[in-house]
MIDO-916508 format. One line per field, with one value per residue: residue in one letter; x, y, z of N, C-alpha, C in turn. Coordinates in steps of 0.02 Angstrom, whole numbers, plus 32768, in hexadecimal, padded with zeros to 4 digits. Layout:
// MIDO-916508
code = a; ...
n_c1 = X; ...
n_c2 = Y; ...
n_c3 = Z; ...
ca_c1 = X; ...
ca_c2 = Y; ...
ca_c3 = Z; ...
c_c1 = X; ...
c_c2 = Y; ...
c_c3 = Z; ...
// end
This chain:
// MIDO-916508
code = m; g; k; n; l; s; i; s; q; k; f; l; v; r; f; g; v; v; l; l; i; l; a; v; s; g; f; s; a; l; v; a; s; g; t; s; s; a; d; t; n; m; k; h; q; p; i; v; e; e; l; i; r; i; l; q; v; n; p; e; l; k; g; a; l; e; e; s; i; t; k; a; e; r; l; d; a; p; t; l; t; e; y; y; q; f; l; d; e; m; v; t; m; i; p; t; d; r; n; l; l; p; k; c; l; e; f; y; y; l; i; d; q; s; p; q; g; e; l; q; e; d; d; l; f; q; q; w; t; l; k; f; i; r; d; w; g; n; f; l; d; t; t; e; s; a; e; g; l; e; t; l; y; t; n; p; i; y; q; i; d; d; y; f; r
n_c1 = FA79; FA28; FA30; F9D9; F95B; F8C3; F898; F82B; F82E; F8AA; F88C; F828; F875; F8D1; F877; F83D; F8AD; F8C2; F849; F85A; F8CA; F894; F82F; F879; F8C6; F861; F82A; F899; F8A0; F82A; F842; F8B0; F874; F844; F7E5; F78F; F746; F6FD; F6B1; F660; F616; F5D0; F538; F4FA; F4B4; F44B; F47C; F501; F52C; F522; F58C; F5F7; F5F0; F60D; F691; F6CE; F6D4; F71E; F7B6; F810; F7C5; F7A2; F821; F83B; F7D8; F7FD; F87A; F850; F800; F860; F8BC; F86B; F85E; F7F3; F7A0; F78F; F7D5; F826; F7E6; F795; F72F; F70F; F6E5; F675; F623; F613; F5C9; F556; F520; F50C; F4AD; F438; F430; F3F0; F3D4; F419; F435; F4B6; F4F6; F4DE; F521; F5AE; F5B3; F58A; F5F0; F65D; F63C; F64F; F6D4; F71D; F71C; F751; F7D9; F819; F898; F8CE; F849; F7FC; F787; F727; F722; F6F8; F677; F620; F634; F609; F583; F55A; F56F; F50E; F49C; F4A9; F494; F410; F3D3; F3E8; F39B; F31D; F311; F30A; F28C; F23C; F1DA; F226; F29F; F281; F297; F303; F2E6; F2BC; F330; F36D; F312; F319; F39B; F3F2; F44F; F424; F3BA; F32C; F2B3; F2C2; F2A3; F21C; F1D8
n_c2 = 6F62; 6F86; 6F14; 6EB0; 6EDC; 6ED7; 6EED; 6F44; 6F82; 6FC3; 701B; 7069; 70A3; 70EF; 7141; 7183; 71CA; 721F; 7268; 72A5; 72F6; 734A; 7386; 73CA; 741F; 7469; 74A6; 74F2; 7548; 758C; 75CE; 761B; 766E; 76D9; 775A; 779C; 7751; 7700; 775F; 7793; 7724; 7703; 7715; 77A9; 781A; 789E; 7921; 7908; 78D8; 7951; 7999; 794B; 7966; 79F1; 79EE; 79AB; 7A0A; 7A6B; 7A64; 7AA0; 7AB8; 7A36; 7A03; 7A4F; 7A1F; 7997; 79A6; 79DD; 7977; 7915; 7952; 7963; 78E4; 788E; 7832; 7782; 775C; 77D7; 7811; 784E; 77F7; 77B7; 7828; 784D; 77E1; 77F7; 786F; 7841; 77EF; 784B; 78A9; 7867; 7844; 7808; 7864; 7850; 7855; 782E; 7839; 78B3; 7933; 790C; 78E5; 795A; 79B2; 7970; 7979; 7A03; 7A12; 79C5; 7A11; 7A84; 7A82; 7AAA; 7AEC; 7B90; 7BB3; 7B9A; 7B52; 7B8A; 7C09; 7BFD; 7C23; 7BCD; 7B50; 7B6E; 7B8B; 7B0C; 7AC9; 7B05; 7ADB; 7A51; 7A4A; 7A77; 7A10; 79A6; 79D8; 79D0; 7945; 7932; 795E; 78F3; 7863; 77F4; 7822; 7840; 77D8; 77DB; 783C; 782A; 780D; 7887; 78D3; 7898; 78AA; 790E; 796F; 79B1; 79FD; 7A03; 7A2E; 7AB7; 7AE9; 7AE1; 7B38
n_c3 = 8998; 892B; 88DD; 8906; 88E7; 888C; 87DD; 87D0; 884D; 8847; 87E1; 8820; 8887; 883C; 87F8; 8863; 8892; 8825; 8828; 88A5; 888B; 8829; 8875; 88D8; 8886; 884C; 88BC; 88E2; 8875; 8887; 8901; 88D8; 887F; 88C3; 891A; 88C6; 8865; 88B9; 88FC; 8896; 8870; 88DF; 8938; 8977; 89F1; 89B4; 89D5; 89F0; 8976; 8933; 896E; 893F; 88B6; 88B9; 88E7; 887F; 8819; 8851; 8877; 88D2; 8943; 8962; 8982; 89F5; 8A4B; 8A53; 8A91; 8B09; 8B45; 8B53; 8BA9; 8C19; 8C4E; 8C78; 8C3A; 8C15; 8BA3; 8B59; 8ADA; 8A45; 8A21; 8A9A; 8ADF; 8A93; 8AB2; 8B3C; 8B34; 8AF0; 8B53; 8BB9; 8B8A; 8B92; 8C14; 8CAA; 8D32; 8DD4; 8E86; 8E91; 8E14; 8DD7; 8DFA; 8DEC; 8D60; 8D1E; 8D44; 8D0B; 8C83; 8C68; 8C94; 8C3B; 8BC6; 8BF1; 8BF6; 8B84; 8B16; 8B37; 8B51; 8AE0; 8ABC; 8B0F; 8ADD; 8A5B; 89F3; 89A9; 89E6; 8A66; 8A4D; 8A26; 8AA0; 8AF3; 8AAF; 8AC3; 8B4E; 8B52; 8B0A; 8B64; 8BCB; 8B8D; 8B8A; 8C13; 8C2C; 8C11; 8C40; 8C56; 8C89; 8D0A; 8D5F; 8DB8; 8E15; 8E9B; 8EE3; 8EE6; 8F2E; 8FAC; 8FD6; 9042; 901C; 8FAB; 8FD5; 8FB6; 8FEB; 8FFA; 8F7E; 8F72; 8FC2
ca_c1 = FA33; FA06; FA34; F9A2; F91C; F8A5; F899; F7F8; F846; F8DF; F86A; F808; F8A9; F8EA; F841; F838; F8E5; F8B5; F815; F877; F8F4; F867; F80D; F8AA; F8D8; F826; F826; F8CF; F88D; F7F6; F863; F8DB; F84C; F839; F7A2; F764; F715; F6D0; F683; F630; F5EC; F5AB; F4FC; F4FE; F47C; F44E; F4A7; F546; F538; F52D; F5D1; F624; F5F0; F630; F6D8; F6E6; F6E1; F747; F7EC; F82F; F799; F7AA; F861; F834; F7B0; F827; F8AC; F82D; F7EC; F89E; F8D7; F83E; F86B; F7B8; F780; F7B6; F801; F81A; F7E0; F754; F6FE; F6FA; F6C1; F633; F5FD; F602; F593; F51A; F504; F4F8; F472; F3FD; F43E; F3BC; F3FA; F40F; F45F; F4FB; F516; F4CD; F558; F5EC; F5AF; F589; F633; F688; F62B; F670; F71C; F73B; F724; F772; F821; F832; F8CF; F8BB; F801; F7E1; F742; F6FB; F71E; F6DE; F62E; F5FD; F636; F5DE; F53D; F54E; F56B; F4CC; F46B; F4AF; F473; F3C8; F3BC; F3E4; F360; F2E2; F30C; F2F5; F244; F219; F1CA; F25E; F2D4; F26A; F2A7; F334; F2D3; F2B6; F372; F37B; F2E5; F32D; F3DF; F3EF; F47D; F400; F38A; F2F3; F27E; F2CE; F287; F1D3; F1BE
ca_c2 = 6F6E; 6F87; 6ED3; 6E86; 6EFB; 6EC1; 6F21; 6F77; 6FA7; 6FF0; 7050; 7095; 70C9; 7122; 7170; 71AB; 71F8; 7252; 7293; 72CD; 7329; 737B; 73AC; 73F8; 7454; 7494; 74CF; 7522; 757B; 75B5; 75FA; 764A; 769E; 7714; 7769; 77BD; 7723; 76EA; 7795; 779B; 76E9; 76FD; 773F; 77D6; 7847; 78D4; 7959; 78F1; 78DA; 7997; 79A9; 7928; 798E; 7A2F; 79E0; 7997; 7A45; 7A9A; 7A3C; 7AC1; 7AAB; 79EF; 79FC; 7A6C; 79F0; 795C; 79B9; 79E8; 7938; 78F3; 7975; 795A; 78A1; 7877; 77FA; 7745; 7764; 781D; 7817; 7869; 77C1; 77B0; 7865; 7848; 77B1; 781B; 789E; 7819; 77D9; 7884; 78CD; 783F; 782D; 7810; 787E; 7837; 787A; 7817; 7847; 78F6; 7963; 78F6; 78E6; 799F; 79CD; 7950; 7996; 7A44; 7A0B; 79A9; 7A46; 7ABD; 7A79; 7ABA; 7B1C; 7BD7; 7BBB; 7B9C; 7B38; 7BBA; 7C46; 7BF0; 7C2D; 7B92; 7B1C; 7B84; 7B80; 7AC4; 7AB8; 7B1A; 7AAE; 7A11; 7A51; 7A7A; 79CC; 797F; 79F3; 79B2; 7901; 7936; 796A; 78B5; 783A; 77C5; 7841; 7848; 779C; 77E8; 7875; 7818; 7812; 78CF; 78E9; 787C; 78BD; 7950; 799E; 79D7; 7A28; 7A0A; 7A54; 7AFE; 7AFC; 7ADC; 7B66
ca_c3 = 89A3; 88EB; 88BC; 891B; 88D4; 884C; 87A9; 87E0; 8887; 882F; 87BC; 8850; 88A8; 880D; 87EB; 88A0; 8893; 87F2; 8843; 88DA; 886B; 880A; 88AA; 88F6; 8857; 8845; 88F8; 88DE; 8844; 88A6; 8931; 88B4; 8858; 88ED; 8933; 8896; 8848; 88EE; 890A; 8860; 886D; 891D; 893D; 89B0; 89FC; 8982; 89EB; 89EA; 892E; 8921; 8982; 8911; 8878; 88C7; 88EC; 883C; 87EF; 8878; 8894; 890C; 897C; 8971; 89A5; 8A38; 8A73; 8A60; 8AC3; 8B48; 8B65; 8B65; 8BE3; 8C51; 8C69; 8C9B; 8C17; 8C14; 8B69; 8B46; 8A92; 8A31; 8A22; 8AE0; 8AEF; 8A74; 8ADA; 8B79; 8B24; 8AE2; 8B93; 8BE2; 8B70; 8BA6; 8C57; 8CDD; 8D6B; 8E18; 8EB5; 8E8A; 8DD4; 8DBD; 8E01; 8DCB; 8D17; 8D07; 8D4C; 8CD9; 8C42; 8C61; 8C9E; 8BFD; 8B94; 8C11; 8BF3; 8B41; 8B17; 8B35; 8B55; 8A9B; 8AB9; 8B31; 8AB5; 8A19; 89F3; 898F; 8A19; 8A9D; 8A37; 8A2A; 8AE7; 8B0A; 8A90; 8AE5; 8B8F; 8B44; 8AF9; 8BA2; 8BED; 8B6D; 8BA4; 8C59; 8C2C; 8C02; 8C7B; 8C60; 8CB1; 8D4F; 8D86; 8DED; 8E3F; 8EE2; 8F02; 8EF1; 8F64; 8FED; 8FE7; 9060; 8FFD; 8F78; 8FF9; 8F8A; 900D; 8FEE; 8F3D; 8F75; 8FF5
c_c1 = FA0D; FA05; F9F8; F95E; F904; F8A8; F867; F80D; F87D; F8C0; F84B; F83B; F8C2; F8B5; F838; F870; F8DA; F87F; F830; F8A2; F8C8; F844; F83C; F8BC; F89D; F81E; F85D; F8BE; F857; F814; F88D; F8B2; F83B; F7F1; F774; F731; F6E5; F69C; F64D; F600; F5BF; F56F; F501; F4BC; F483; F47C; F4F1; F55A; F546; F574; F603; F629; F616; F67B; F6F6; F6F8; F70D; F77F; F80E; F806; F79E; F7EB; F85E; F80D; F7D9; F85B; F88C; F81B; F829; F8BA; F8AD; F849; F830; F797; F7AD; F7EA; F7F6; F81B; F79C; F71E; F6E3; F6D2; F67B; F607; F5E6; F5C7; F552; F4F8; F4E8; F4B7; F431; F406; F403; F3E1; F3E6; F43C; F4A8; F51D; F50D; F509; F599; F5EA; F5AE; F5CE; F663; F67B; F652; F6BC; F73E; F746; F749; F7BE; F840; F869; F8B6; F86F; F7DF; F798; F711; F6F1; F701; F692; F608; F5FC; F60A; F594; F52B; F545; F526; F495; F46C; F48A; F427; F3AC; F3B7; F3A7; F320; F2D9; F2F3; F2AB; F21B; F20B; F203; F293; F2C1; F27C; F2D7; F322; F2D2; F2FA; F385; F350; F2FE; F374; F3DF; F41D; F45A; F3CB; F34C; F2BB; F286; F2AE; F23A; F1B4; F19B
c_c2 = 6F69; 6F43; 6EA7; 6EA2; 6EDF; 6EFB; 6F58; 6FA0; 6FD9; 702B; 7083; 70C0; 7101; 7157; 719E; 71DE; 7230; 7282; 72C1; 7305; 735F; 73A6; 73DF; 7430; 7483; 74C1; 7504; 755A; 75A9; 75E6; 762F; 767E; 76DC; 771F; 7783; 778E; 7709; 7720; 779B; 775F; 76E2; 772C; 7767; 77FB; 7881; 790E; 7947; 78EE; 7921; 79AD; 7989; 794F; 79D0; 7A23; 79CB; 79D3; 7A78; 7A74; 7A5D; 7AB5; 7A62; 79E3; 7A17; 7A3D; 79B2; 796C; 79C1; 79A7; 790E; 7911; 7969; 7917; 7885; 783B; 77BD; 7745; 77AA; 7827; 7836; 7834; 77B7; 77ED; 7863; 7818; 77D1; 784A; 7879; 7803; 7814; 78A4; 78A7; 7823; 783B; 7827; 785E; 7860; 7867; 782D; 788F; 7925; 794A; 78F9; 792D; 79BF; 79B0; 796D; 79D7; 7A3E; 79F2; 79DF; 7A83; 7ABA; 7A8C; 7AEF; 7B63; 7BE1; 7BBD; 7B86; 7B69; 7BF9; 7C3B; 7BF4; 7BEF; 7B5B; 7B2F; 7B7D; 7B37; 7AAF; 7ACA; 7AED; 7A69; 7A14; 7A54; 7A35; 79A0; 7997; 79D7; 796A; 7901; 7945; 792B; 788F; 7809; 77E2; 7847; 780D; 77AA; 781F; 7865; 781F; 785A; 78EA; 78D4; 788F; 7905; 7984; 79CA; 7A05; 7A37; 7A33; 7A9F; 7B16; 7AFC; 7B0A; 7BA0
c_c3 = 8961; 88C9; 88CD; 8907; 8891; 881B; 87BA; 881D; 8873; 8809; 87EC; 8876; 887B; 8800; 8827; 88A5; 8861; 880B; 887A; 88BE; 884C; 883F; 88C9; 88C6; 884B; 8880; 88F8; 88AD; 8860; 88D8; 890D; 888E; 8881; 88FE; 88FD; 8877; 887D; 88FD; 88D5; 885C; 88AA; 891D; 897E; 89B8; 89CA; 8996; 89E6; 89A1; 8917; 8933; 8952; 88D0; 8881; 88C7; 88A9; 8811; 8813; 889B; 88D0; 894B; 8992; 8998; 89EC; 8A65; 8A83; 8A96; 8B08; 8B6B; 8B78; 8BA5; 8C21; 8C74; 8C91; 8C7A; 8C1B; 8BDC; 8B4F; 8AFA; 8A82; 8A33; 8A69; 8AF6; 8AD1; 8A9B; 8B1C; 8B6C; 8B15; 8B22; 8BBB; 8BCA; 8B7F; 8BED; 8C86; 8D1C; 8DAD; 8E46; 8EAE; 8E4A; 8DBC; 8DC0; 8DE0; 8D7F; 8CFC; 8D0C; 8D18; 8C93; 8C37; 8C68; 8C5E; 8BC9; 8BB0; 8C0C; 8BB0; 8B45; 8B0D; 8B35; 8B11; 8A98; 8ADA; 8B07; 8A70; 8A19; 89DD; 89C4; 8A54; 8A8B; 8A3B; 8A73; 8B03; 8AEE; 8AB2; 8B28; 8B85; 8B32; 8B36; 8BCA; 8BCF; 8B84; 8BEC; 8C60; 8C1E; 8C43; 8C8A; 8C8F; 8CFB; 8D7C; 8DC0; 8E1D; 8E8A; 8F05; 8F10; 8F2A; 8FA9; 9002; 9003; 9040; 8FCA; 8F96; 8FCE; 8FAA; 9002; 8FAD; 8F3D; 8FA9; 8FD6
// end
């Protein structure tokens, strides 16, 4: 096959192989670098950034959270990176009749699996959790979040009429 190629074609093949090797080795290095560099380079919601800072100075808490999300087996990839992405999405989630209850339950379930209830008993983590819920509440006060209200009004499971009597 190589005998019938011109010099420029041979060069392009070799150059392509070198690029492929560099791309694969660069990707391997990126994967091997773990979640810490991805977490620090990624832009998160301010409340998620706050959690990242808390976990950086409290390795025991970080370990408890990692164990909890691994044990919960709810995320596609039970890693802190995936958890941060979940939180980024949730704090700006537009609630609908289909996502409200499942996402809220998942939020608490992911932290409820910590060994010996460490996350539930840690004051700093509990303060962060309350702040997270307040931040989501602030988002729910925006007009953007109202996009899903109609689904809640029309779903009989929420019995919206009971709140307006």
